[in-house]
Each structure stands twice: as C-alpha cells, then as structure tokens.
Backbone as XML, in Angstrom:
<?xml version="1.0"?>
<chain id="A" units="angstrom">
  <residue number="1" name="MET">
    <atom name="N" x="-11.345" y="-10.535" z="-34.282"/>
    <atom name="CA" x="-11.526" y="-11.933" z="-34.102"/>
    <atom name="C" x="-12.325" y="-12.032" z="-32.846"/>
  </residue>
  <residue number="2" name="ILE">
    <atom name="N" x="-13.302" y="-13.022" z="-33.107"/>
    <atom name="CA" x="-14.308" y="-13.248" z="-31.964"/>
    <atom name="C" x="-14.044" y="-14.641" z="-31.606"/>
  </residue>
  <residue number="3" name="ILE">
    <atom name="N" x="-13.972" y="-14.895" z="-30.081"/>
    <atom name="CA" x="-13.962" y="-16.093" z="-29.686"/>
    <atom name="C" x="-14.681" y="-16.357" z="-28.523"/>
  </residue>
  <residue number="4" name="ALA">
    <atom name="N" x="-15.527" y="-17.484" z="-28.438"/>
    <atom name="CA" x="-16.471" y="-17.771" z="-27.353"/>
    <atom name="C" x="-16.375" y="-18.966" z="-27.002"/>
  </residue>
  <residue number="5" name="ALA">
    <atom name="N" x="-16.952" y="-19.243" z="-25.780"/>
    <atom name="CA" x="-16.988" y="-20.616" z="-25.338"/>
    <atom name="C" x="-18.283" y="-21.433" z="-25.685"/>
  </residue>
  <residue number="6" name="ALA">
    <atom name="N" x="-18.181" y="-22.493" z="-26.167"/>
    <atom name="CA" x="-19.067" y="-23.421" z="-26.691"/>
    <atom name="C" x="-19.496" y="-24.423" z="-25.299"/>
  </residue>
  <residue number="7" name="PRO">
    <atom name="N" x="-20.678" y="-24.833" z="-25.292"/>
    <atom name="CA" x="-21.127" y="-25.729" z="-24.113"/>
    <atom name="C" x="-20.163" y="-26.866" z="-23.910"/>
  </residue>
  <residue number="8" name="SER">
    <atom name="N" x="-19.404" y="-27.514" z="-24.965"/>
    <atom name="CA" x="-18.483" y="-28.412" z="-24.603"/>
    <atom name="C" x="-17.078" y="-28.287" z="-24.200"/>
  </residue>
  <residue number="9" name="LEU">
    <atom name="N" x="-16.796" y="-27.182" z="-23.758"/>
    <atom name="CA" x="-15.616" y="-26.654" z="-23.446"/>
    <atom name="C" x="-14.636" y="-26.596" z="-24.543"/>
  </residue>
  <residue number="10" name="ASP">
    <atom name="N" x="-15.347" y="-26.551" z="-25.760"/>
    <atom name="CA" x="-14.621" y="-26.057" z="-27.088"/>
    <atom name="C" x="-14.588" y="-24.684" z="-27.231"/>
  </residue>
  <residue number="11" name="TYR">
    <atom name="N" x="-13.744" y="-24.081" z="-27.981"/>
    <atom name="CA" x="-13.767" y="-22.726" z="-28.284"/>
    <atom name="C" x="-13.944" y="-22.616" z="-29.684"/>
  </residue>
  <residue number="12" name="TRP">
    <atom name="N" x="-14.568" y="-21.515" z="-30.139"/>
    <atom name="CA" x="-15.002" y="-21.343" z="-31.591"/>
    <atom name="C" x="-14.868" y="-19.754" z="-31.576"/>
  </residue>
  <residue number="13" name="GLY">
    <atom name="N" x="-14.644" y="-19.507" z="-33.062"/>
    <atom name="CA" x="-14.482" y="-18.219" z="-33.379"/>
    <atom name="C" x="-14.544" y="-17.974" z="-34.901"/>
  </residue>
  <residue number="14" name="TYR">
    <atom name="N" x="-14.802" y="-16.668" z="-35.314"/>
    <atom name="CA" x="-14.579" y="-16.475" z="-36.778"/>
    <atom name="C" x="-13.186" y="-15.686" z="-37.070"/>
  </residue>
  <residue number="15" name="ILE">
    <atom name="N" x="-12.378" y="-16.347" z="-37.497"/>
    <atom name="CA" x="-11.057" y="-15.785" z="-37.943"/>
    <atom name="C" x="-10.732" y="-15.746" z="-39.296"/>
  </residue>
  <residue number="16" name="ASN">
    <atom name="N" x="-10.560" y="-14.524" z="-39.840"/>
    <atom name="CA" x="-10.278" y="-14.430" z="-41.452"/>
    <atom name="C" x="-11.873" y="-14.929" z="-41.993"/>
  </residue>
  <residue number="17" name="ASN">
    <atom name="N" x="-12.976" y="-14.832" z="-41.436"/>
    <atom name="CA" x="-14.081" y="-15.166" z="-42.028"/>
    <atom name="C" x="-14.324" y="-16.567" z="-42.049"/>
  </residue>
  <residue number="18" name="MET">
    <atom name="N" x="-13.604" y="-17.462" z="-41.462"/>
    <atom name="CA" x="-13.559" y="-18.895" z="-41.287"/>
    <atom name="C" x="-14.015" y="-19.251" z="-39.812"/>
  </residue>
  <residue number="19" name="LYS">
    <atom name="N" x="-15.155" y="-19.897" z="-39.878"/>
    <atom name="CA" x="-15.473" y="-20.413" z="-38.390"/>
    <atom name="C" x="-14.562" y="-21.713" z="-37.953"/>
  </residue>
  <residue number="20" name="LEU">
    <atom name="N" x="-13.815" y="-21.428" z="-36.837"/>
    <atom name="CA" x="-12.808" y="-22.426" z="-36.351"/>
    <atom name="C" x="-13.238" y="-22.792" z="-34.822"/>
  </residue>
  <residue number="21" name="SER">
    <atom name="N" x="-13.034" y="-24.134" z="-34.584"/>
    <atom name="CA" x="-13.360" y="-24.506" z="-33.062"/>
    <atom name="C" x="-12.077" y="-25.259" z="-32.905"/>
  </residue>
  <residue number="22" name="TRP">
    <atom name="N" x="-12.022" y="-25.503" z="-31.513"/>
    <atom name="CA" x="-10.918" y="-26.500" z="-30.842"/>
    <atom name="C" x="-11.129" y="-26.495" z="-29.419"/>
  </residue>
  <residue number="23" name="THR">
    <atom name="N" x="-10.571" y="-27.532" z="-28.750"/>
    <atom name="CA" x="-10.576" y="-27.886" z="-27.517"/>
    <atom name="C" x="-9.478" y="-27.010" z="-26.736"/>
  </residue>
  <residue number="24" name="GLU">
    <atom name="N" x="-9.741" y="-26.249" z="-25.826"/>
    <atom name="CA" x="-8.973" y="-25.145" z="-25.261"/>
    <atom name="C" x="-7.603" y="-25.737" z="-24.557"/>
  </residue>
  <residue number="25" name="ALA">
    <atom name="N" x="-7.963" y="-26.928" z="-23.942"/>
    <atom name="CA" x="-6.909" y="-27.604" z="-23.251"/>
    <atom name="C" x="-5.757" y="-28.235" z="-24.322"/>
  </residue>
  <residue number="26" name="LYS">
    <atom name="N" x="-6.312" y="-28.714" z="-25.413"/>
    <atom name="CA" x="-5.432" y="-29.298" z="-26.405"/>
    <atom name="C" x="-4.672" y="-28.075" z="-27.094"/>
  </residue>
  <residue number="27" name="ARG">
    <atom name="N" x="-5.427" y="-27.047" z="-27.389"/>
    <atom name="CA" x="-4.865" y="-25.742" z="-27.932"/>
    <atom name="C" x="-3.655" y="-25.105" z="-26.914"/>
  </residue>
  <residue number="28" name="THR">
    <atom name="N" x="-3.773" y="-25.195" z="-25.693"/>
    <atom name="CA" x="-2.802" y="-24.759" z="-24.689"/>
    <atom name="C" x="-1.630" y="-25.674" z="-24.733"/>
  </residue>
  <residue number="29" name="LYS">
    <atom name="N" x="-1.876" y="-26.963" z="-24.803"/>
    <atom name="CA" x="-0.747" y="-27.806" z="-24.738"/>
    <atom name="C" x="0.097" y="-27.748" z="-25.936"/>
  </residue>
  <residue number="30" name="THR">
    <atom name="N" x="-0.439" y="-27.685" z="-27.134"/>
    <atom name="CA" x="-0.005" y="-27.686" z="-28.394"/>
    <atom name="C" x="0.885" y="-26.288" z="-28.370"/>
  </residue>
  <residue number="31" name="LEU">
    <atom name="N" x="0.325" y="-25.115" z="-27.796"/>
    <atom name="CA" x="0.834" y="-23.781" z="-27.733"/>
    <atom name="C" x="2.274" y="-24.074" z="-26.769"/>
  </residue>
  <residue number="32" name="GLN">
    <atom name="N" x="2.221" y="-24.678" z="-25.588"/>
    <atom name="CA" x="3.456" y="-24.638" z="-24.842"/>
    <atom name="C" x="4.435" y="-25.568" z="-25.383"/>
  </residue>
  <residue number="33" name="GLU">
    <atom name="N" x="3.967" y="-26.903" z="-25.948"/>
    <atom name="CA" x="4.963" y="-27.816" z="-26.299"/>
    <atom name="C" x="5.553" y="-27.509" z="-27.802"/>
  </residue>
  <residue number="34" name="ARG">
    <atom name="N" x="4.833" y="-26.914" z="-28.797"/>
    <atom name="CA" x="5.184" y="-26.882" z="-30.108"/>
    <atom name="C" x="5.162" y="-25.328" z="-30.446"/>
  </residue>
  <residue number="35" name="GLY">
    <atom name="N" x="4.710" y="-24.396" z="-29.701"/>
    <atom name="CA" x="4.765" y="-22.971" z="-30.124"/>
    <atom name="C" x="3.721" y="-22.759" z="-31.161"/>
  </residue>
  <residue number="36" name="LEU">
    <atom name="N" x="2.853" y="-23.780" z="-31.567"/>
    <atom name="CA" x="1.690" y="-23.521" z="-32.391"/>
    <atom name="C" x="0.339" y="-23.078" z="-31.982"/>
  </residue>
  <residue number="37" name="ASP">
    <atom name="N" x="-0.354" y="-22.214" z="-32.485"/>
    <atom name="CA" x="-1.479" y="-21.928" z="-31.827"/>
    <atom name="C" x="-2.665" y="-22.297" z="-32.682"/>
  </residue>
  <residue number="38" name="PHE">
    <atom name="N" x="-3.782" y="-22.948" z="-32.417"/>
    <atom name="CA" x="-4.872" y="-23.293" z="-33.198"/>
    <atom name="C" x="-5.503" y="-22.133" z="-33.651"/>
  </residue>
  <residue number="39" name="ALA">
    <atom name="N" x="-5.566" y="-21.045" z="-33.034"/>
    <atom name="CA" x="-6.181" y="-19.921" z="-33.627"/>
    <atom name="C" x="-5.667" y="-19.146" z="-34.621"/>
  </residue>
  <residue number="40" name="ARG">
    <atom name="N" x="-4.319" y="-19.644" z="-35.212"/>
    <atom name="CA" x="-3.849" y="-19.168" z="-36.567"/>
    <atom name="C" x="-4.095" y="-20.294" z="-37.714"/>
  </residue>
  <residue number="41" name="ALA">
    <atom name="N" x="-4.965" y="-21.237" z="-37.519"/>
    <atom name="CA" x="-5.377" y="-22.075" z="-38.621"/>
    <atom name="C" x="-5.721" y="-21.538" z="-39.763"/>
  </residue>
  <residue number="42" name="ALA">
    <atom name="N" x="-6.555" y="-20.468" z="-39.623"/>
    <atom name="CA" x="-7.095" y="-19.880" z="-40.795"/>
    <atom name="C" x="-6.020" y="-19.161" z="-41.673"/>
  </residue>
  <residue number="43" name="GLU">
    <atom name="N" x="-4.965" y="-18.864" z="-40.924"/>
    <atom name="CA" x="-3.852" y="-18.459" z="-41.861"/>
    <atom name="C" x="-3.201" y="-19.569" z="-42.745"/>
  </residue>
  <residue number="44" name="VAL">
    <atom name="N" x="-3.218" y="-20.908" z="-42.348"/>
    <atom name="CA" x="-2.711" y="-22.074" z="-43.019"/>
    <atom name="C" x="-3.903" y="-22.138" z="-44.363"/>
  </residue>
  <residue number="45" name="PHE">
    <atom name="N" x="-5.244" y="-22.124" z="-44.060"/>
    <atom name="CA" x="-5.975" y="-22.554" z="-44.902"/>
    <atom name="C" x="-5.929" y="-21.361" z="-46.058"/>
  </residue>
  <residue number="46" name="ALA">
    <atom name="N" x="-5.670" y="-20.060" z="-45.593"/>
    <atom name="CA" x="-5.613" y="-18.942" z="-46.516"/>
    <atom name="C" x="-4.473" y="-18.910" z="-47.561"/>
  </residue>
  <residue number="47" name="GLY">
    <atom name="N" x="-3.521" y="-19.570" z="-47.174"/>
    <atom name="CA" x="-2.130" y="-19.754" z="-48.249"/>
    <atom name="C" x="-2.217" y="-20.918" z="-49.146"/>
  </residue>
  <residue number="48" name="LEU">
    <atom name="N" x="-1.170" y="-21.164" z="-49.457"/>
    <atom name="CA" x="-1.095" y="-22.464" z="-50.281"/>
    <atom name="C" x="-1.156" y="-23.785" z="-49.463"/>
  </residue>
  <residue number="49" name="HIS">
    <atom name="N" x="-1.946" y="-24.445" z="-49.775"/>
    <atom name="CA" x="-2.045" y="-25.739" z="-48.772"/>
    <atom name="C" x="-2.729" y="-26.830" z="-49.688"/>
  </residue>
  <residue number="50" name="VAL">
    <atom name="N" x="-2.494" y="-28.125" z="-48.972"/>
    <atom name="CA" x="-3.122" y="-29.359" z="-49.478"/>
    <atom name="C" x="-3.846" y="-30.009" z="-48.544"/>
  </residue>
  <residue number="51" name="THR">
    <atom name="N" x="-5.130" y="-30.471" z="-48.612"/>
    <atom name="CA" x="-5.923" y="-31.302" z="-47.702"/>
    <atom name="C" x="-6.161" y="-32.664" z="-48.425"/>
  </residue>
  <residue number="52" name="ARG">
    <atom name="N" x="-5.976" y="-33.523" z="-47.584"/>
    <atom name="CA" x="-6.461" y="-35.084" z="-47.856"/>
    <atom name="C" x="-7.508" y="-35.502" z="-46.715"/>
  </residue>
  <residue number="53" name="ALA">
    <atom name="N" x="-8.288" y="-36.396" z="-47.332"/>
    <atom name="CA" x="-9.053" y="-37.054" z="-46.127"/>
    <atom name="C" x="-8.149" y="-38.099" z="-45.469"/>
  </residue>
  <residue number="54" name="THR">
    <atom name="N" x="-8.311" y="-38.531" z="-44.151"/>
    <atom name="CA" x="-7.586" y="-39.474" z="-43.554"/>
    <atom name="C" x="-8.341" y="-40.313" z="-42.805"/>
  </residue>
  <residue number="55" name="HIS">
    <atom name="N" x="-7.904" y="-41.064" z="-42.031"/>
    <atom name="CA" x="-8.642" y="-42.138" z="-41.261"/>
    <atom name="C" x="-9.613" y="-41.517" z="-40.445"/>
  </residue>
  <residue number="56" name="GLY">
    <atom name="N" x="-10.823" y="-42.201" z="-40.121"/>
    <atom name="CA" x="-11.855" y="-41.665" z="-39.409"/>
    <atom name="C" x="-11.638" y="-41.464" z="-37.902"/>
  </residue>
  <residue number="57" name="GLY">
    <atom name="N" x="-12.272" y="-40.709" z="-37.237"/>
    <atom name="CA" x="-12.042" y="-40.437" z="-35.865"/>
    <atom name="C" x="-12.999" y="-41.013" z="-34.995"/>
  </residue>
  <residue number="58" name="ARG">
    <atom name="N" x="-13.189" y="-40.674" z="-33.812"/>
    <atom name="CA" x="-14.053" y="-41.268" z="-32.870"/>
    <atom name="C" x="-15.562" y="-41.235" z="-33.410"/>
  </residue>
  <residue number="59" name="GLY">
    <atom name="N" x="-16.186" y="-42.253" z="-33.325"/>
    <atom name="CA" x="-17.446" y="-42.261" z="-33.941"/>
    <atom name="C" x="-17.652" y="-42.251" z="-35.243"/>
  </residue>
  <residue number="60" name="GLY">
    <atom name="N" x="-16.581" y="-42.454" z="-35.968"/>
    <atom name="CA" x="-16.668" y="-42.404" z="-37.412"/>
    <atom name="C" x="-16.650" y="-41.106" z="-38.110"/>
  </residue>
  <residue number="61" name="GLU">
    <atom name="N" x="-16.417" y="-40.099" z="-37.438"/>
    <atom name="CA" x="-16.368" y="-38.701" z="-38.018"/>
    <atom name="C" x="-15.208" y="-38.603" z="-39.013"/>
  </residue>
  <residue number="62" name="SER">
    <atom name="N" x="-15.506" y="-37.884" z="-40.230"/>
    <atom name="CA" x="-14.560" y="-37.873" z="-41.138"/>
    <atom name="C" x="-13.539" y="-36.769" z="-40.877"/>
  </residue>
  <residue number="63" name="ARG">
    <atom name="N" x="-12.246" y="-37.301" z="-41.070"/>
    <atom name="CA" x="-11.238" y="-36.244" z="-40.731"/>
    <atom name="C" x="-10.166" y="-35.990" z="-41.833"/>
  </residue>
  <residue number="64" name="PHE">
    <atom name="N" x="-9.683" y="-34.893" z="-41.749"/>
    <atom name="CA" x="-8.612" y="-34.308" z="-42.797"/>
    <atom name="C" x="-7.237" y="-34.078" z="-42.173"/>
  </residue>
  <residue number="65" name="ILE">
    <atom name="N" x="-6.326" y="-34.017" z="-43.149"/>
    <atom name="CA" x="-4.843" y="-33.478" z="-42.760"/>
    <atom name="C" x="-4.760" y="-32.523" z="-43.777"/>
  </residue>
  <residue number="66" name="THR">
    <atom name="N" x="-4.178" y="-31.559" z="-43.432"/>
    <atom name="CA" x="-3.947" y="-30.255" z="-44.202"/>
    <atom name="C" x="-2.422" y="-29.847" z="-43.807"/>
  </residue>
  <residue number="67" name="ALA">
    <atom name="N" x="-1.669" y="-29.647" z="-45.114"/>
    <atom name="CA" x="-0.183" y="-29.330" z="-44.956"/>
    <atom name="C" x="-0.386" y="-27.886" z="-45.517"/>
  </residue>
  <residue number="68" name="GLY">
    <atom name="N" x="0.490" y="-26.832" z="-44.819"/>
    <atom name="CA" x="0.374" y="-25.672" z="-45.381"/>
    <atom name="C" x="1.541" y="-25.022" z="-44.672"/>
  </residue>
  <residue number="69" name="PHE">
    <atom name="N" x="1.609" y="-23.677" z="-44.746"/>
    <atom name="CA" x="2.532" y="-22.835" z="-44.160"/>
    <atom name="C" x="2.127" y="-21.833" z="-42.882"/>
  </residue>
  <residue number="70" name="LEU">
    <atom name="N" x="3.152" y="-21.568" z="-42.162"/>
    <atom name="CA" x="2.798" y="-20.805" z="-41.212"/>
    <atom name="C" x="4.054" y="-20.031" z="-40.757"/>
  </residue>
  <residue number="71" name="ASP">
    <atom name="N" x="4.283" y="-18.822" z="-40.650"/>
    <atom name="CA" x="5.543" y="-18.060" z="-40.552"/>
    <atom name="C" x="6.694" y="-18.770" z="-41.529"/>
  </residue>
  <residue number="72" name="ASP">
    <atom name="N" x="6.178" y="-19.077" z="-42.896"/>
    <atom name="CA" x="7.275" y="-19.836" z="-43.899"/>
    <atom name="C" x="7.807" y="-21.008" z="-43.325"/>
  </residue>
  <residue number="73" name="ARG">
    <atom name="N" x="7.166" y="-21.757" z="-42.336"/>
    <atom name="CA" x="7.390" y="-23.298" z="-42.106"/>
    <atom name="C" x="6.247" y="-24.112" z="-42.436"/>
  </residue>
  <residue number="74" name="LEU">
    <atom name="N" x="6.603" y="-25.311" z="-43.004"/>
    <atom name="CA" x="5.706" y="-26.223" z="-43.281"/>
    <atom name="C" x="5.085" y="-26.914" z="-42.076"/>
  </residue>
  <residue number="75" name="MET">
    <atom name="N" x="3.682" y="-26.987" z="-41.954"/>
    <atom name="CA" x="3.219" y="-27.629" z="-40.929"/>
    <atom name="C" x="1.901" y="-28.376" z="-41.205"/>
  </residue>
  <residue number="76" name="VAL">
    <atom name="N" x="1.573" y="-29.366" z="-40.529"/>
    <atom name="CA" x="0.441" y="-30.153" z="-40.659"/>
    <atom name="C" x="-0.470" y="-30.130" z="-39.595"/>
  </residue>
  <residue number="77" name="MET">
    <atom name="N" x="-1.645" y="-30.179" z="-40.091"/>
    <atom name="CA" x="-2.839" y="-29.984" z="-39.052"/>
    <atom name="C" x="-4.078" y="-31.072" z="-39.373"/>
  </residue>
  <residue number="78" name="VAL">
    <atom name="N" x="-4.515" y="-31.527" z="-38.450"/>
    <atom name="CA" x="-5.708" y="-32.563" z="-38.524"/>
    <atom name="C" x="-7.016" y="-31.787" z="-38.035"/>
  </residue>
  <residue number="79" name="TRP">
    <atom name="N" x="-7.930" y="-32.082" z="-38.776"/>
    <atom name="CA" x="-9.264" y="-31.184" z="-38.582"/>
    <atom name="C" x="-10.166" y="-32.047" z="-38.983"/>
  </residue>
  <residue number="80" name="THR">
    <atom name="N" x="-11.608" y="-31.680" z="-38.564"/>
    <atom name="CA" x="-12.665" y="-32.265" z="-38.911"/>
    <atom name="C" x="-13.933" y="-31.239" z="-38.879"/>
  </residue>
  <residue number="81" name="LEU">
    <atom name="N" x="-14.890" y="-31.497" z="-39.691"/>
    <atom name="CA" x="-16.085" y="-30.502" z="-39.653"/>
    <atom name="C" x="-16.985" y="-30.820" z="-38.623"/>
  </residue>
  <residue number="82" name="ARG">
    <atom name="N" x="-17.217" y="-30.001" z="-37.562"/>
    <atom name="CA" x="-18.237" y="-30.060" z="-36.644"/>
    <atom name="C" x="-19.338" y="-28.894" z="-36.706"/>
  </residue>
  <residue number="83" name="GLY">
    <atom name="N" x="-20.466" y="-29.380" z="-37.352"/>
    <atom name="CA" x="-21.475" y="-28.156" z="-37.702"/>
    <atom name="C" x="-20.762" y="-27.485" z="-38.892"/>
  </residue>
  <residue number="84" name="ASP">
    <atom name="N" x="-20.720" y="-26.197" z="-38.639"/>
    <atom name="CA" x="-20.171" y="-25.416" z="-39.858"/>
    <atom name="C" x="-18.901" y="-24.957" z="-39.511"/>
  </residue>
  <residue number="85" name="ALA">
    <atom name="N" x="-18.208" y="-25.619" z="-38.480"/>
    <atom name="CA" x="-16.624" y="-24.976" z="-38.137"/>
    <atom name="C" x="-15.706" y="-26.212" z="-38.558"/>
  </residue>
  <residue number="86" name="ARG">
    <atom name="N" x="-14.516" y="-25.452" z="-38.848"/>
    <atom name="CA" x="-13.508" y="-26.519" z="-38.886"/>
    <atom name="C" x="-12.834" y="-26.618" z="-37.537"/>
  </residue>
  <residue number="87" name="HIS">
    <atom name="N" x="-13.018" y="-28.024" z="-37.032"/>
    <atom name="CA" x="-12.567" y="-28.218" z="-35.448"/>
    <atom name="C" x="-10.995" y="-28.736" z="-35.720"/>
  </residue>
  <residue number="88" name="VAL">
    <atom name="N" x="-10.240" y="-27.983" z="-35.103"/>
    <atom name="CA" x="-8.798" y="-28.269" z="-35.261"/>
    <atom name="C" x="-8.500" y="-29.324" z="-33.998"/>
  </residue>
  <residue number="89" name="ILE">
    <atom name="N" x="-7.963" y="-30.466" z="-34.456"/>
    <atom name="CA" x="-7.634" y="-31.553" z="-33.471"/>
    <atom name="C" x="-6.084" y="-31.512" z="-33.064"/>
  </residue>
  <residue number="90" name="SER">
    <atom name="N" x="-5.136" y="-31.420" z="-34.197"/>
    <atom name="CA" x="-3.908" y="-31.203" z="-33.792"/>
    <atom name="C" x="-3.090" y="-30.410" z="-34.732"/>
  </residue>
  <residue number="91" name="MET">
    <atom name="N" x="-1.880" y="-29.886" z="-34.566"/>
    <atom name="CA" x="-1.050" y="-29.037" z="-35.270"/>
    <atom name="C" x="0.347" y="-29.294" z="-34.984"/>
  </residue>
  <residue number="92" name="ARG">
    <atom name="N" x="1.092" y="-29.495" z="-36.017"/>
    <atom name="CA" x="2.646" y="-29.706" z="-35.600"/>
    <atom name="C" x="3.340" y="-29.393" z="-36.926"/>
  </residue>
  <residue number="93" name="TYR">
    <atom name="N" x="4.592" y="-28.982" z="-36.894"/>
    <atom name="CA" x="5.517" y="-28.871" z="-37.865"/>
    <atom name="C" x="5.694" y="-30.077" z="-38.631"/>
  </residue>
  <residue number="94" name="ALA">
    <atom name="N" x="6.028" y="-30.043" z="-39.963"/>
    <atom name="CA" x="5.953" y="-31.265" z="-40.660"/>
    <atom name="C" x="7.652" y="-31.789" z="-40.446"/>
  </residue>
  <residue number="95" name="HIS">
    <atom name="N" x="7.751" y="-33.115" z="-40.555"/>
    <atom name="CA" x="8.995" y="-33.756" z="-40.274"/>
    <atom name="C" x="9.730" y="-33.703" z="-41.806"/>
  </residue>
  <residue number="96" name="ALA">
    <atom name="N" x="11.138" y="-33.786" z="-41.786"/>
    <atom name="CA" x="11.815" y="-33.573" z="-42.951"/>
    <atom name="C" x="11.334" y="-34.347" z="-44.027"/>
  </residue>
  <residue number="97" name="LYS">
    <atom name="N" x="11.079" y="-35.792" z="-43.956"/>
    <atom name="CA" x="10.591" y="-36.488" z="-44.856"/>
    <atom name="C" x="9.228" y="-36.107" z="-45.636"/>
  </residue>
  <residue number="98" name="GLU">
    <atom name="N" x="8.321" y="-35.766" z="-44.604"/>
    <atom name="CA" x="7.105" y="-35.290" z="-45.048"/>
    <atom name="C" x="7.159" y="-33.893" z="-45.892"/>
  </residue>
  <residue number="99" name="GLN">
    <atom name="N" x="8.184" y="-33.265" z="-45.720"/>
    <atom name="CA" x="8.204" y="-31.763" z="-46.175"/>
    <atom name="C" x="8.482" y="-32.187" z="-47.710"/>
  </residue>
  <residue number="100" name="LYS">
    <atom name="N" x="9.131" y="-32.966" z="-48.196"/>
    <atom name="CA" x="9.613" y="-33.244" z="-49.544"/>
    <atom name="C" x="8.339" y="-33.740" z="-50.187"/>
  </residue>
  <residue number="101" name="LEU">
    <atom name="N" x="7.550" y="-34.700" z="-49.670"/>
    <atom name="CA" x="6.201" y="-35.105" z="-50.101"/>
    <atom name="C" x="5.097" y="-34.122" z="-50.213"/>
  </residue>
  <residue number="102" name="TRP">
    <atom name="N" x="4.918" y="-33.432" z="-49.258"/>
    <atom name="CA" x="3.909" y="-32.349" z="-49.383"/>
    <atom name="C" x="4.392" y="-31.233" z="-50.241"/>
  </residue>
  <residue number="103" name="LYS">
    <atom name="N" x="5.640" y="-30.736" z="-50.458"/>
    <atom name="CA" x="5.970" y="-29.751" z="-51.287"/>
    <atom name="C" x="5.694" y="-30.275" z="-52.792"/>
  </residue>
  <residue number="104" name="GLU">
    <atom name="N" x="5.889" y="-31.428" z="-52.850"/>
    <atom name="CA" x="5.810" y="-32.012" z="-54.237"/>
    <atom name="C" x="4.408" y="-31.930" z="-54.700"/>
  </residue>
  <residue number="105" name="GLU">
    <atom name="N" x="3.487" y="-32.205" z="-53.807"/>
    <atom name="CA" x="2.228" y="-32.325" z="-54.011"/>
    <atom name="C" x="1.566" y="-30.801" z="-54.056"/>
  </residue>
  <residue number="106" name="MET">
    <atom name="N" x="2.162" y="-29.865" z="-53.464"/>
    <atom name="CA" x="1.835" y="-28.530" z="-53.608"/>
    <atom name="C" x="2.358" y="-27.778" z="-55.158"/>
  </residue>
  <residue number="107" name="ASP">
    <atom name="N" x="3.466" y="-28.273" z="-55.383"/>
    <atom name="CA" x="4.035" y="-27.795" z="-56.698"/>
    <atom name="C" x="3.050" y="-28.151" z="-57.997"/>
  </residue>
  <residue number="108" name="GLY">
    <atom name="N" x="2.369" y="-29.199" z="-57.689"/>
    <atom name="CA" x="1.291" y="-29.392" z="-58.607"/>
    <atom name="C" x="0.126" y="-28.731" z="-58.903"/>
  </residue>
  <residue number="109" name="LEU">
    <atom name="N" x="-0.054" y="-27.909" z="-57.671"/>
    <atom name="CA" x="-1.207" y="-26.829" z="-57.573"/>
    <atom name="C" x="-0.727" y="-25.430" z="-58.201"/>
  </residue>
  <residue number="110" name="ARG">
    <atom name="N" x="0.455" y="-25.315" z="-58.463"/>
    <atom name="CA" x="0.922" y="-23.957" z="-58.847"/>
    <atom name="C" x="0.876" y="-23.811" z="-60.250"/>
  </residue>
</chain>
C-alpha cells in the first residue's frame, strides 16, 4: 500500500491496484466515530457491490453512492472521481431499511 500527501491535504494511494483519495481529517473522524476506514474502500469495490449516481456535489461534481460489504456488513459509501482517483467522501454502515433495498438490487446481479 502506497499512501502519500497531495497538495490539498487529501491523501491518495494505490490500494489493490485502485487509486483512492480522501481528506485525512474526514477519514480520521469516520474511523473514530464509525470504526470505518476510507483506506479500505478498495475492498468494497472488489467485492459484490452496487453503484448509483446521486446528487451533484460542490461545483456540480458528479457523485456516486456505492453499497457493498466490508467484514460481512453492508455499508454505504459516497465518492466522486477526482482526476484518476476515486475520492471517498463518506462511509457508513447501512441502516436496516436500506439493507433490504440494497440486497434486493445486489441479488439481481448474481
């Protein structure tokens, strides 16, 4: 795993051959409050997952929401493309109502 500081206080690295980036302060806060680490996002993308486009972010950037599994728990992640990296914006465990909807959509992929 290679992780380096980028000029905007974002961190980036190649993890499982996928270029990821994040804002370190947000990563730290999510890790402390939810026990989820943005650095593990590639594991979600590598497994069974579903991605949808969602509302635009600041400046009209395209954002995506991905639901997938991390340590056998369904989680939801919001991200955007920044250059050639998937920039993780947020990560949390899916709520009970969401789990049913996401799992039904994933079942259609099997």
